[in-house]
C-alpha positions as CSV (number, residue, x, y, z in Angstrom):
1,M,-14.5,-23.1,-9.1
2,Q,-15.9,-25.5,-6.4
3,R,-14.1,-25.6,-3.2
4,Q,-14.8,-24.3,-0.1
5,R,-12.8,-24.2,4.3
6,K,-11.5,-22.3,7.7
7,T,-10.8,-18.5,8.0
8,V,-10.6,-17.5,10.6
9,Q,-11.3,-15.0,11.7
10,V,-17.3,2.7,11.8
11,R,-17.3,4.0,14.3
12,I,-19.6,6.6,12.9
13,L,-19.4,10.0,14.3
14,S,-22.9,11.3,14.1
15,A,-23.3,15.0,14.1
16,F,-26.4,16.0,15.9
17,I,-27.6,19.4,14.7
18,V,-29.8,21.3,17.1
19,L,-31.9,24.1,15.7
20,V,-33.8,26.4,18.0
21,I,-36.7,28.0,16.3
22,S,-39.3,29.8,18.4
23,C,-38.0,28.0,21.5
24,A,-38.6,24.6,19.8
25,M,-35.7,22.2,19.5
26,V,-35.8,20.2,16.3
27,L,-33.6,17.1,15.9
28,P,-32.8,15.5,12.5
29,V,-34.7,12.3,11.7
30,Q,-32.4,9.3,12.1
31,A,-32.7,6.3,9.7
32,A,-33.7,3.1,11.2
33,P,-30.8,0.7,11.8
34,I,-30.3,-1.9,9.1
35,D,-31.4,-5.4,10.2
36,R,-28.3,-7.6,10.2
37,A,-30.1,-10.9,10.2
38,P,-30.8,-11.1,6.4
39,Y,-27.1,-10.6,5.8
40,A,-26.0,-13.6,7.9
41,A,-25.4,-15.6,4.7
42,V,-22.8,-13.2,3.4
43,F,-21.3,-11.4,6.5
44,D,-19.2,-12.5,9.4
45,Y,-17.9,-9.6,11.4
46,I,-15.0,-11.6,12.9
47,Y,-13.9,-12.7,9.4
48,Y,-14.3,-9.1,8.1
49,A,-12.1,-7.7,10.8
50,Q,-9.4,-10.3,10.5
51,C,-9.3,-10.1,6.7
52,Y,-8.9,-6.4,6.7
53,P,-6.4,-5.1,9.2
54,D,-7.1,-1.5,8.3
55,L,-10.7,-1.9,9.4
56,Q,-9.8,-3.8,12.6
57,A,-7.3,-1.0,13.5
58,V,-10.2,1.5,13.3
59,F,-13.2,-0.5,14.6
60,G,-11.6,-3.4,16.5
61,N,-14.3,-6.2,16.7
62,D,-17.2,-3.8,17.0
63,E,-19.8,-5.9,15.2
64,A,-22.2,-3.0,14.5
65,A,-19.5,-0.7,13.2
66,L,-18.0,-3.4,11.0
67,F,-21.4,-4.3,9.6
68,N,-22.2,-0.6,8.9
69,H,-18.9,-0.3,7.0
70,F,-19.7,-3.3,4.9
71,I,-23.1,-2.0,4.0
72,T,-22.2,1.6,3.4
73,C,-18.9,1.2,1.5
74,G,-17.2,-2.2,2.0
75,M,-19.6,-4.0,-0.4
76,A,-19.0,-1.3,-3.1
77,E,-15.2,-1.6,-2.5
78,G,-15.4,-5.4,-3.3
79,R,-14.5,-6.4,0.2
80,Q,-15.4,-10.0,1.1
81,G,-17.9,-10.3,4.0
82,N,-17.2,-14.0,4.8
83,A,-15.5,-17.1,3.5
84,E,-18.7,-18.3,1.9
85,F,-19.4,-15.6,-0.6
86,N,-17.1,-13.8,-3.0
87,V,-19.1,-11.3,-5.1
88,Q,-16.5,-11.2,-7.9
89,Y,-16.5,-15.0,-8.2
90,Y,-20.3,-15.1,-8.1
91,K,-20.6,-12.5,-10.8
92,A,-18.0,-14.2,-13.1
93,R,-19.5,-17.7,-12.6
94,Y,-23.1,-17.0,-13.5
95,A,-23.6,-15.4,-16.9
96,D,-27.3,-15.1,-16.4
97,L,-26.8,-13.0,-13.3
98,Q,-24.2,-10.8,-15.0
99,A,-26.7,-10.2,-17.9
100,A,-29.3,-9.2,-15.3
101,F,-27.2,-7.2,-12.8
102,G,-24.2,-5.9,-14.8
103,D,-21.8,-4.1,-12.3
104,D,-24.4,-3.7,-9.6
105,L,-22.5,-5.6,-6.9
106,P,-25.2,-5.2,-4.1
107,A,-27.6,-7.0,-6.5
108,Y,-25.5,-10.1,-6.5
109,Y,-25.4,-10.1,-2.7
110,M,-29.2,-9.8,-2.6
111,H,-29.6,-12.5,-5.2
112,Y,-27.4,-15.0,-3.2
113,M,-29.2,-14.2,0.1
114,T,-32.7,-14.4,-1.3
115,C,-32.5,-17.3,-3.7
116,G,-29.1,-18.1,-5.0
117,K,-28.0,-20.1,-2.0
118,A,-31.3,-22.0,-2.0
119,E,-30.9,-22.8,-5.7
120,G,-27.5,-24.4,-4.9
121,R,-25.4,-21.7,-6.6
122,Q,-21.8,-21.7,-5.5
123,G,-21.0,-18.5,-3.7
124,N,-17.2,-18.7,-3.2
125,G,-14.1,-18.9,-5.2
126,V,-10.8,-17.0,-5.7
127,A,-10.9,-14.3,-8.2
128,V,-8.2,-14.2,-10.8
129,I,-5.8,-11.5,-9.9
130,T,-4.3,-9.5,-12.8
131,E,-3.0,-6.0,-13.3
132,Q,-4.1,-3.4,-15.7
133,K,-1.1,-1.7,-17.2
134,P,-1.1,0.9,-20.0
135,A,0.4,-0.3,-23.3
136,G,0.3,2.0,-26.2
137,G,-2.5,4.0,-24.7
138,T,-4.7,1.0,-24.1
139,N,-5.2,-1.3,-21.1
140,Q,-3.4,-4.6,-21.2
141,T,-4.1,-7.5,-18.8
142,V,-0.8,-8.9,-17.4
143,S,-0.8,-12.2,-15.6
144,Y,1.6,-13.0,-12.7
145,I,2.1,-16.6,-14.0
146,T,5.7,-16.8,-15.4
147,G,6.5,-20.5,-14.8
148,P,5.1,-24.0,-14.2
149,V,1.8,-24.5,-12.4
150,S,0.4,-27.4,-10.6
151,A,-2.0,-29.6,-12.6
152,A,-4.1,-29.7,-9.4
153,A,-4.5,-25.9,-9.2
154,T,-7.1,-23.8,-10.9
155,A,-6.0,-20.8,-13.0
156,A,-7.2,-18.5,-10.2
157,E,-5.2,-20.4,-7.5
158,S,-2.1,-20.3,-9.8
159,E,-2.4,-16.6,-10.2
160,Y,-2.5,-16.1,-6.5
161,A,0.5,-18.4,-6.0
162,Y,2.6,-16.4,-8.5
163,Q,1.5,-13.1,-6.9
164,V,2.9,-14.5,-3.6
165,L,6.1,-15.3,-5.5
166,A,6.4,-11.8,-6.9
167,I,5.9,-10.2,-3.5
168,M,8.4,-12.6,-1.8
169,N,11.1,-12.0,-4.4
170,Q,10.7,-8.3,-4.0
171,I,11.2,-8.7,-0.3
172,R,14.3,-10.9,-0.8
173,A,15.7,-8.3,-3.3
174,E,15.2,-5.6,-0.7
175,N,17.2,-7.7,1.7
176,G,20.1,-8.3,-0.7
177,L,19.1,-11.9,-1.5
178,S,18.7,-13.8,-4.7
179,T,15.3,-14.4,-6.2
180,L,13.6,-17.8,-5.8
181,T,12.6,-19.8,-8.8
182,T,9.9,-22.5,-9.1
183,T,10.0,-26.0,-10.5
184,Q,7.1,-28.2,-11.7
185,E,7.9,-30.6,-8.9
186,L,7.9,-28.0,-6.2
187,M,4.7,-26.4,-7.4
188,N,3.0,-29.9,-7.3
189,T,4.4,-30.4,-3.8
190,A,3.1,-27.0,-2.5
191,Q,-0.4,-27.5,-4.0
192,M,-0.5,-31.0,-2.5
193,R,0.4,-29.5,0.9
194,A,-2.1,-26.7,0.6
195,E,-4.8,-29.3,0.1
196,E,-3.5,-31.5,2.9
197,I,-3.6,-28.8,5.5
198,T,-7.3,-28.5,5.1
199,V,-7.3,-31.9,6.9
200,S,-4.4,-31.5,9.3
201,F,-3.1,-27.9,9.8
202,T,0.3,-29.0,10.9
203,H,3.7,-29.7,9.3
204,N,2.7,-33.4,9.4
205,R,0.6,-34.9,6.6
206,P,-2.8,-36.4,7.2
207,D,-1.2,-39.9,7.4
208,G,1.0,-38.6,10.2
209,S,4.3,-38.5,8.2
210,S,6.5,-35.4,8.0
211,C,5.6,-32.8,5.4
212,F,9.0,-33.5,3.8
213,T,7.7,-36.9,2.5
214,A,5.6,-34.8,0.1
215,F,8.8,-33.4,-1.4
216,K,10.1,-37.0,-2.1
217,Q,6.7,-38.1,-3.4
218,N,6.8,-35.4,-6.1
219,G,10.4,-36.2,-7.1
220,V,12.1,-33.2,-5.3
221,S,15.6,-33.8,-4.0
222,Y,17.3,-31.4,-1.6
223,R,20.0,-30.9,1.0
224,A,18.0,-28.2,2.8
225,A,14.2,-27.7,2.8
226,G,11.6,-25.7,4.6
227,E,7.8,-25.2,4.7
228,N,5.5,-22.3,5.6
229,I,1.7,-22.8,5.9
230,A,-1.2,-20.4,6.5
231,A,-5.0,-20.4,6.3
232,G,-7.6,-17.7,6.1
233,Q,-5.7,-14.8,4.5
234,N,-7.9,-13.9,1.6
235,N,-5.2,-12.4,-0.7
236,P,-1.5,-12.7,-1.5
237,Q,-0.4,-9.5,0.2
238,Y,-2.2,-10.4,3.4
239,V,-0.6,-13.9,3.7
240,M,2.8,-12.5,3.0
241,D,2.3,-9.8,5.7
242,C,1.4,-12.6,8.2
243,W,4.4,-14.7,7.3
244,M,6.8,-11.8,7.5
245,N,5.5,-10.8,10.9
246,S,6.2,-14.3,12.2
247,P,9.9,-14.9,13.0
248,G,10.0,-18.6,12.0
249,H,8.2,-18.0,8.7
250,R,10.2,-14.9,8.0
251,A,13.4,-16.9,8.5
252,N,12.4,-19.3,5.8
253,I,11.5,-16.5,3.3
254,L,14.8,-14.8,3.9
255,N,17.0,-17.9,4.2
256,P,20.0,-17.4,1.8
257,A,20.4,-21.1,1.5
258,F,17.1,-21.4,-0.4
259,N,17.1,-21.0,-4.2
260,H,13.8,-22.6,-5.2
261,V,10.2,-22.6,-3.9
262,G,6.8,-24.0,-4.7
263,I,3.7,-22.1,-3.7
264,G,0.3,-23.7,-3.1
265,C,-3.0,-21.9,-2.9
266,Y,-6.2,-23.9,-2.3
267,Y,-9.7,-22.6,-1.9
268,F,-11.9,-24.9,0.2
269,N,-15.3,-24.1,1.7
270,G,-15.4,-23.7,5.4
271,Y,-14.3,-21.3,8.2
272,Y,-10.8,-20.5,6.8
273,G,-11.8,-20.6,3.2
274,I,-8.3,-20.4,1.7
275,Y,-5.1,-22.3,2.5
276,W,-1.5,-21.5,1.6
277,S,1.8,-23.4,1.5
278,Q,5.4,-22.4,0.6
279,N,7.9,-25.2,0.1
280,F,11.5,-24.2,-0.1
281,T,14.7,-26.1,-1.2
282,D,18.3,-25.2,-1.8
């Protein structure tokens, strides 16, 4: 996947053990702090905090603590350190690296920092999201895609779009509302809008016209319509949380007049990195 654009954007409690032996106080030797400079290509502490609310709740915007978390466990957990580099994408894209490093995730980071970026290797992308569910005692990969996809979207972007749909329909069901269905025309509209907001992050299109002209351009007719947009949220659950915590966006998601929706997901290199659109009609 090419594409690249804007996202935004531990505390370690050290126990000091003092031993008194023959009136001599002995302190444990402390490891030298890790130099953050070499990791600049793969780690942005503001991005890291904003992408992971659980970490921001604990560490705030403490750069040193966030970096320490990334090095000691975040990297192993598969957390993304900035919009430029996604370790799962990098691993999947380059078979030669996978043959060399296998599942050693830190090795992919080191490769990108020391030579991969200089070689022109692409470091970002949206990993395909699937679930592993037991079926007859074996693991079975289940895709979220259950309907039409935009011809302009990659398989990974389509997976993310349909995961958003699944989360949204669960929320609507919990609120006594009907589920939303997609159409080819609306999926095309939403993907078009997700790409357009990389140029103009507003409900107006890059040419200055209203977002609703994109509906008509893709053959969508309606009596009522709405749009939600977002940028920087690096996974479907996060973007849905952001929309549901915003009164205007939440109103669109829970509008009983809406029966159809298109969902766009577009990965673009830059500060935000990933862009989202929901386009609703009656």
